[in-house]
Each structure stands twice: as C-alpha cells, then as structure tokens.
N, C-alpha and C positions, 0 to 999 in steps of 0.2 A: 504494500500500500504506500502511496506517496505520504510524506511526513505530515502534510496539512489535513489529511482525512480524519485522523483520530480527533483533532481539535474540532473540526466541523461536526463530526458525529457527536462529540461531547456537548457542543452547543445545542444541537438538535435535541439530544436527550434531556438536557437541563430545561429547555423551553417546554418540552412535552411534560416533564414532571411538574414544572411550575404551573402550567395550565391545569393539569390533573389535580394538583393540590388546591388551586383556587376554585375549580369547577366541581370537584367531587369531595375531597378530603375535608376542607373547611366547612362547606355546607352540611356534610354528614355529621360533623362534630357539633355544629350549632343546632341541627335538628335533634340530635340525641340530648343535648343540654336542655332544649325546650321541652322535649318529651318527658324528661326527668322532672322538670318543674310541674308539668301537668299531673304526673303520677303523685308527686308530693302533695299537691293541692287536693287531689281526689282522696288521699289518705288522711287529710286533715291533720297535717303534722303539727299545726299550732296547738292541737289538743293532746299530743303525745310527746314526741321528741322535741318539739318546740324550737325555741330560739337557739338552743345549743346546736342542733343539727343545721339550722339555717345559717348560723355563723360559720360552721365548717364548709358549707356550700360557698359562702362568700370568699373564704380563704382559698378554697380550691380553684375558683374561677380566677382569682387574682394570680395564683401561681401558674395557671395555664396561659393567661393573657400576655405576660411578659415575653416568653419565648416566641409566641405568635407574632407579636409586634416586632420583635427582633428580626424574624424571618421575612416580614413584609417590607421593612424599610432599610435593612442594613445588609451589607455583603456578608455572606455566610463564610466565616473563617473559624479558627480555633476558639476564639473568644465567644462568638455567637453560639457555636456548637456547645461550648461548655455551659452557657446559660440555658440552652435548650435541654441538654441532658439533665442538668440540675432541676430545671422546671418540671420536666417529665417525671423524674424520680420523686420529687416533692409532691406533685399532683397525684401520682400513684399512691404514695403513702397516705395522703389526705383522703383519697377515695376509700382505701381500706379502713382507715379510722372512721370515716363517715358511715360506712355500711355496718361496721361493728357497733358503733354508737346507736344507729337507728334501729338495728335488728333487736336490740335489748328493750326498745321502748315502743315499737310498732311493728306491724307486719310488713316486711319487704317482699313484695310479690315476685313471682318468677319473671313477669314482664319487666319490672323495675331492675331486677338483677341482669337481664339481658341488655337493658339500656345502659346500665353501669359498665357492662363488658365493652360496649361500643365506646363509652367515654374513656376507657383505658386503652383499647386497641387502636382507635383512630389516631391519637397523638403518637403512639408508638410507630404506626405506619408512616406518618409524616416525617418523624425524626429519622427513621430508617432510610427513607428516600434521600434525605439530605446527607446522611452519613455516607451513603454510596456515591452520590454525585460530587461530594466534596471530600472524598476519601483521603486526599493528600493532607488536608488540615485535620481530619479526624485521626489519622495515624500520628500526625505531628503532636496532637494533643496528649497522646500517651507515649511520646518520645520515640516513635518509630517512623520509618520512611525517610525520604530525602528532604522533604520540605521542612521549613522552620515554622513553628506555631505563630500565627498572627493573631494578636489579641486586640488590635485596633478596632475602634468603632467607626466604620466607614459607610456612608450612605451608598445604596445600590448604584453601581455604574449603569446598569440597565434597569431603571425603575419598573415595577410592575404596573400594569394597566390601571390608571387612576380610577376608572369606572368600576373595575373588579375589586380593588381595595376598598373603595367607598361603599360598594354593595356589601362586602364582607363585614366591614365595621358597622354599617347600619343594621344589617341582619343580626349581628351579635348584640348590639345595643337593644334592639326591639324585642328579640326573641329570647335573650339570655339575661343581660344585665338588668333591664327594667323588671322583668318578671321575678327574678331572684331578689331584687330590691323590695318588690311588693311582698314577697314571701317573708322577708325579714321583718318588715313593718307589721304584717299580719300577726306573726308570732310574738313580736314585742307587745302589740296591743292586747292580744289574748292573755299574755302573761301578766300584764299590769291590770287588766280587767279583773283577773283572778285575785291579784293582790288587793284590789279595791274592795272586793267582796269579802275578803278574809277578816 
C-alpha cells in the first residue's frame, strides 16, 4: 500500500465513528437516561428511596457529562482519555451504588435493570471506540508504544457539526437534566412535607 493510504483510511474510520457516536451512541444513552427517569417516576421513588437515590442520580449524571463534553469539544489525547476513563469508572461505581441503595428501599424491576445495563454498556462502547481510534495516546497513557502522552487541553482541529452538538446538548438538557432536576425537587418536597406532618 502507498504510505498515505493508512492515514486516509484512519481519517475515514474516525469520521465514521464520530458520526456513529453522534447519531447512535449518544442518542441511545440519552434515551436510556430518560427511560430510567420515567421508571423512577412510575415507582414513586419520592415515597421510598427518596432524595438519597435522587442525589446519587445527580452525581452520576455529572460524572458522565464531563467526559462527554471533553469528547465533543477537545482533541482526544492522553489527557482527555484519562478523564474519560476516570469518568466511566466513577459513573460505573455510582451506578452500582445507586442500584444497591435503591434495591434495599424499593422494587427495581427487570425493565429498570435492563435500562441500567444500557446506561453502563453504552458509555463503555463509546470509550472503547475512542481507545481504538486513538490507540497511540491510549498506549502512551500506560507508558507503552512510540508516542508520548499528550495531556494538553486543545480544542478540536476539526470541530464536530454544530447542529449535531447543539441537538445532543438540547436533547440531554430536555430529556435528562431537567427531568432529573424535577425528580430531585419532587423528592425534596415529599421529604419536607413528611417533616411538616411529623
């Protein structure tokens, strides 16, 4: 093969994965988060696991948002991958804690368990794609390979489509951030209504 073909092939692969993540992975993750909110509302968590579980949801969402924003706006290098790996591991730990906390206080249905599986698997898939397409920096992060780890925060040289990024952020805000904010307020009000009656 001529020397420039692998680079062209890599560019094509990166563009394809970018499109797949924006069109499939992120919407699937947002849909799972939205479905999880609906299932919590149906189970009346304000009356069972209450504000404690809702607070865990808020922390989990925050842990997930930082790596996503890093991938949307910055060049993926060793530093961004380190943030993503840390965010994924922290989010996974928070999800396990969340389910353990909730299952002692309310019924966690099979449907909700499957939704939680998506909330764990989808970010793993997204991270895996990036580790493969940026394998030089992934290896550098653990001291392997020829490349040196780059920890600089650099804006994307080829920014993502503004409309796609805007749609992703809008969908996340409307379908995840606002509903979970409503959930926390609902749990808070129920708890303090109970305190007022006591």
